[in-house]
Each structure stands twice: as structure tokens, then as C-alpha cells.
N, C-alpha and C positions, 0 to 999 in steps of 0.2 A: 584311488581317484586322482586324476591329474590336478595339479594346483591351479590350473587355469579355470577349472570348473568350481573350485572352492571359493566361497565368499572371502573377501579380504579380511573381514572381522575374525575369520577362523584361520587366517594365515595364508590365504590365497593371494594371487596377484590382482591388484585393483583393476577394474575395467578401464579406468582412466590413468594416465601417467601422472597427473597432478590435479590439484584443485583448479577450477576456472579462475582466470586472472580478473581481478577487480580491485581497485579502479583501473581503467585502461592505462597502458603505458605506450601509446602510439607515438610515432615520430613527431607529429604536430605538437605534442605536448612539450617535447624538448625544445623545439623551435620557438614555441610561445614563451617559455621561461627565459630563453636567450633574449627574446624581444623585450621582456620586462626589464632585464638587466640593462639593456641598451637605452630604452626610452624613459625609464624611471617611473612608469605607470604603476608599478607594484607598490610604491610608497606614497601615492597621491590620494587626497580625499576624493577628487573628481577627475573624470577622464571620459574617454569615448565608449568604454566597454559596458558600463551599466545602462546608459541610454540605448545602446544598440541591443542589449538583451531585452530591455523593456519593449522596444519596438518589435522585436522578433516574437515575443510572447503575445503582444497585442494582435499581431498579424495571424499567428497560429490560432488564437482563440476568438478572434473577431470581437474583441471587447475594447472599449475606449480607455479603460483605466487599469493599469498594472502597477502595483507597488512591490518592489523588492524588499526582502527582509532577511533577518538573521537565521531563521529556521522555519520549517513547516509547522512545528508545534507552536512557535510564537505567532505564525500566520493565523492559526485557529484562534488564538487569543485576540489578535488584532481584529479579526473578522467579527468575533462576538462583541468586542468593545465598540466597533463601528456601528453596530445596530442599535445601540442605546436601549438595550432591553431593560425592563423594569427590575429593580432590585428584588431578589427573592422569587422571581418568576421562573417558570419551568422550561427546560430544554429537553426535547425528546431525542434520544439516540439509541443505537443498538446496544444490547447487552454484550454482544461480541464485537468489541471495537478496541482501538488503540487506547491504552490506559491514559496517556496525557490529555486526550480529549475530555474524558470524564473529570480529571483533576482540574483542568482549566475551567470547566463550567463551575465547579465548586469554588475555585479561587476567585472568580469574578462575582461571587455572592448569588449565584443562580443554583437551581436545583435540578439534577438529572432525573429524567424519567426514562426507564429502560424498557424497550420492547424486545421481543424475541426475534430470532432470525428465521428466514425461510430455510428449511432443511436441505433443499436442493441447491440453492445458490450461495448459501452462507452469508447473505446480505440482510439488511434490515427488512423485516416483514412489514411491508407498508399497509397490509390489511389491518394491523393493530393500531394504526395512528388514531382512528376515531376513539378507541377505548383509552388511549394514552392522553388524549387532549382534555384539559380542564380549563376552568375560567382563568387560571393564572399561567397557562401555557403561552410562551412567547415565540418559540422557535423550534425548528427541527434541524439537527446536525446529522447529515447523511454521509457515510464514508464508503467509498468503493474499495473493496479489500480482496487481495489474493486472487486476482484474475477474473473476478466477476463484477457485476454492476448492480447498483440500486436502481429500481424503477423510478427514475427522477420525474417522469411525467406525472405519475401518480402522487409523488411527494409534492410536486409543484401545485397540482390541482387542489390537493387537500389543504396545503398551506394558504393558497390564495383564497379558498372558500372560508377559511377560518382566521384570516388576517395574521398569519404567522410568517416570520422570517425564515429563510432557508440558508444554511451554511452547507456548502458542498465540499467535502474533504476529498480532493483528488490527488492527495500526496502520493498515492500508489498508482495513479492512473494517468500520468502525463501523456498526452497524445491519444488517449482512448476516446472512442465515440460512443455517446449514450443517446439512443433514440434520435439520431440525426444531428446532435450537437456535441461539441467538444466537452469532454469531462471537465467540470469546474465552472461551466457557464450556465447551468440550470439554476444555481442558487442566486440569492441576492448578492452573495459574495462567495467566491470559490478560493480554495487554497491549494498550492503546489509545494512540493518539497524537493530540495536538491541535496539532501543529506547523503552521508557517505555510502549508503547501500542502494541509493535510488537509481532510476533508469538513466538519469544524467546527474552528475555529482560534482560538487565543489567542496566536499567534506561536510560542509554545513550550508544552510541557506534555504530560502523559500520565496514564494511570491503570493500575493493576494490579488484576485481578479474581481472586477465588478463593472456592470454597465450603468450603475446608479451614481449620478453626480454627488448626491448628498453623502453616500457612503465613502466615496473617494475623498471628499473634503474632510470628513472625520478622520480617515486614515492619515491624511496629510497633517492634520492638527495634532494627532497622537504621536507622530514620529518625527516631525520637523520642529526641533527646538534650537534653532540656530544652526543645527546640523542634523543629519539623520541619526537618531540615537539607537536604532536597531538595524544597522546597515548590512547590506551585502557589499563586499569590497570590489574594487576594480579588478583585482587579480581573480577573484571568484567568478565574476561575470565573464571575464575573458576566457576562462577555462570552460565555462558552460556553453558559450556560443557555438563552438565547433561540435560539441556533443548534441546540441539541439538541432543543428543542421543535419546530423547523421541519424537523428531519432527515427525518422520514418523508415529508413533502410533497416535499422536494427529491429524495429517493431516487426517488419515483414519477416525477418529471420526468425524471431520468436514465434510468430503466428504459424509459420511453416513447421517449425520444430514441434510445437504443441499438437498440430494436426497429425504429424507423423507418429507422435507418442500415443495417440488414441487407440490404435489397434491393440497394443500391448496392454493398455489399461482395461480394454474390454475383456481380456483374458485373465486379468489380475483381480479376481473377485476379492473385494475387501479394500480396494483403493479406488475411490470414486471422485473424479474431479468435480469441482464446483461447476454447476450448470450456468449457462447464460443464454436465455432464449428471447431476450428483448429484441424487437424488430429494429432494423436500421442501426445496429450497434456493433461495435468491435472493441472488446477490451484489449489493453496491452497487458503484459505479464511481468510486472515487477516481481511478483511471486505467483506461482501457480499452485492453487490450494486444492487439497483433497480431504475427504473423510476416510479415516483409517479404521478398519475393523480388525482388531487383534484376533478375534475368534476365527477369522478366515486366514490367518497367518500363524497358525499353530500356537496361538496365545503368546506370541512374541509381543512384548509391550510396545507401545508407541515410541517410547524413548529408545528402546533397543533396536527397533526397526530403523529409526533415524540414524542411530549409531552405525548400523550395518551399511546403510546407504552412504553415510559420510566416509566410512572406511574405503568405499569404492571411489572416493573423491567426487561424489555427487552431493551438492549442498542442500540436503533436505533437513528441515528442522520443524519443531513443534510450532503450532499457531499461538494466538493470544490466549491469555486467561480470560474467563468470563468476568465481566466487571462486577456482577452481583455476587461473585464468590470471593472477591478480594477486598471488598470495602464494607464498612459498617452499614448495616441496613438502615440506620437512622439518617444516612446521608443521601438517600435516593428513594424513589418509589418505582414499582414495577407494574407491568401489565401481566397478571398471572404469574405462573411459576417459572416461566422461561425455560421449558424443557430442552429446546433445541440448542439454545446458547449454553446450557449446562453440559449437554453432550459435546458440543464443539470445544469446550474447555479441555476435554480429554481425548478428542479424536481427530482434530485438525492437524495436518502436516502441510508444509509448503516448500517448494523448490525455488531457489533464488535465481533471478534472471540471468546472471552471467553464464550459467550452464546452458540456457536455452539458445544462446548464440554461439555455442561451441560446435565446431565441425564434428559430425557424427554423434551428436547428443542423443538423438532418438534411439539409435542402435545401442549406445552405452546404457541408456535407461532400461531398454528391454533386457539386455544381458544381466544387468544388476538385479532386476526384479526376478528374473528366472533363476539365478543361482541362489538368491536369498530364499525364494519359495521352495526350492529343492532341499534346503538345509535348515528349515525353521526349527525342527526339533533340536538339532545340534546348537543352533544359535541360542535358543531359550535355555538349554542346559548350560552352555558356556557362560552366558550372561548372569545366570543365577549363581555361578561359582561352584556348581555341583561336581 
């Protein structure tokens, strides 16, 4: 058999020449760093770049208040603090979510309540919110994850009817549209991330959005102590601005690539993308999530399947751990047994966004799936070391 038909994990030639490049190394970046050296803005507390980024984010999200901060994770903490939730009160979140969201709730003296996910979308099952709510519930923390969207209209309606606050974690969904509104603007407070792997990056950084004056004032009081104690630097803001200006074009590329990948997925039984059927909505794809069924891939384990794709230089990796499976049960309560989040713990995989803007990505994806599918027995045998 020709080496071009053999998976790279078995010694074949990878479908790609190299891993996708991230972070970007465009010419504007070199020009920007030269500008830093000339104007000294790299070493100043204050300058033009942070205010310009704040204004750009305000305009994009159509909100009056934007606060820049040191990370998306701290943005979630700042959001929770700004709501002045009663000590010991409960915060509802998905059992399949980013671990720091759970630990931040605990760190602030609040109690997580975990609901299951919708098995088709991989997002919070909003139908469980009534069962999750108790007399001590104070907030819902909803995260858009891995290329799909939470039904924020349902979250908002439930929260308003029960006088609950809403934190919308849009760290993976900058620029996405949820039921006619920008992701991050359905909540009383929304959170964005500019971390090293995100759709736009400064290595670290984040932002908090709100339309409420009282929340904005509390955020200001929490962060301004003679100076911003959790800042985003001028250098970071300057690097983010050009990426933000390019976000819509890059989003269009990702959407087109994902659409082109769908026919091969229809033929790849056992690799099902997260669904998103909300009206007037368009996710962006920081990561494109799938449910992986090993039984449809010759019992090749999820880890080995990801390793086989990575050998082709396609950045596919495992999803999150189920929060209920990695924390002591005394630290949270749940709605039922969380069967779908339990399954997601062992079957979710996701491809990272730099691949989705690579020329020819859809064809490379189809070729990689095809050659792995044709050699599943050999891959399983090889990975077991038999």
C-alpha cells in the first residue's frame, strides 16, 4: 500500500505539511512591535490602546460598559463579585463546563448546582433549570462551548421570572450571535477571553461587559485602587485591536470551512458535530466540538483517535472533564444523575480554530478521516503495542 494512503500514525505522510500556525505571525505584528519601541507605549501605565479596545468592544457588542481585565477566568470572578450574591447561595451551571468556572464559584463562598447537557448541542440543558432552582439560588452561569450555543432567551426568561442574575461566559464565542444578540450580551454581565488559544489573543487577558450601571460601578470599585490592579496592558490591547478588526473575516472563513466539512461528517458515522438550531443565531468556532463513538471506529479509543488526527497535523483533542466526576460530591449538588455530561466526559473531541482558517482544511479533514477509517484495526493494534 502506498505511504500516501497510510495514516501518519502508522508511518504514512501526514495530510498536512505542518501544524496550523497560532498565534499569528503577520507583518502587522512586526510593525506594531517596532512602533512600541519607538513611541515607548510598551512601558506605560496608560496610553491610547486600552481606551481604543474598550470603544471597539462597546461598538461590537452595543453595550455601554466594558472593563478590560487580566484573563477571562478572572473576568468570571469579577462578574460574580459584581452581582453581590448572598454568601452561601447557589449558582446553577452545566456539569460539562470549564473547570475554573466551578472552582471560582466555590472560591467566592457560593455553591455550584450542576445540570445536565443537551445531548445534541453539548450545552446546558435549560429544561432542567426549574428543577435546579431552590430558595437559595441566586444566579445562572451559562457558557457557550465548542461551537454551539446555550438557549439564552430561555435562560433569561427563567432568570427574570425567578429574580436570578445571569452570567454569560462567551470566552469561546467572541463575535458569535445568539438569538439576534451578540454572545455575552444576554447576561446581566458577560465575559470574554483573549487567552493564548482564543479567537483573538494577547497571550492573556479578558473583558467584562454589562448594560447595568450598578454592575459597572461595582466592577470599577473592585479593580481601581489607585490603579487598575487586574489590568490588561497597553501592549496587549494594541495587539488585540488589529485581530478584532479582522475577526469578522476570519469568522467567515471558519463558517465556510465548517460547512464544507459537513458532507464528510455525514459519511463518518461515529463523529457527530454539536448541533445548533437556535433561530437567528450564528456561532463562531473557537473549537468545533463532536461526539466520538469508538464502536464506530473499530474500538479505537478517543485518545488514540485524537493522536491519529494529531499525527496528520490536525489539532483535534479531548473535551473537558465532567465537573461532577472530578470534585468531591460534598461541594455541589446536582439535578439527577447527569447521564449526558457523564458521557461527554469520555466522548467529546474538538478541533482548534487555526485549522479552520487553513487553506484546504476541509479536504485535509476528509482525507485524514478516510485514511484513519480504513486502518482502524491497525491503529488499535499499534496503539495497544501488540
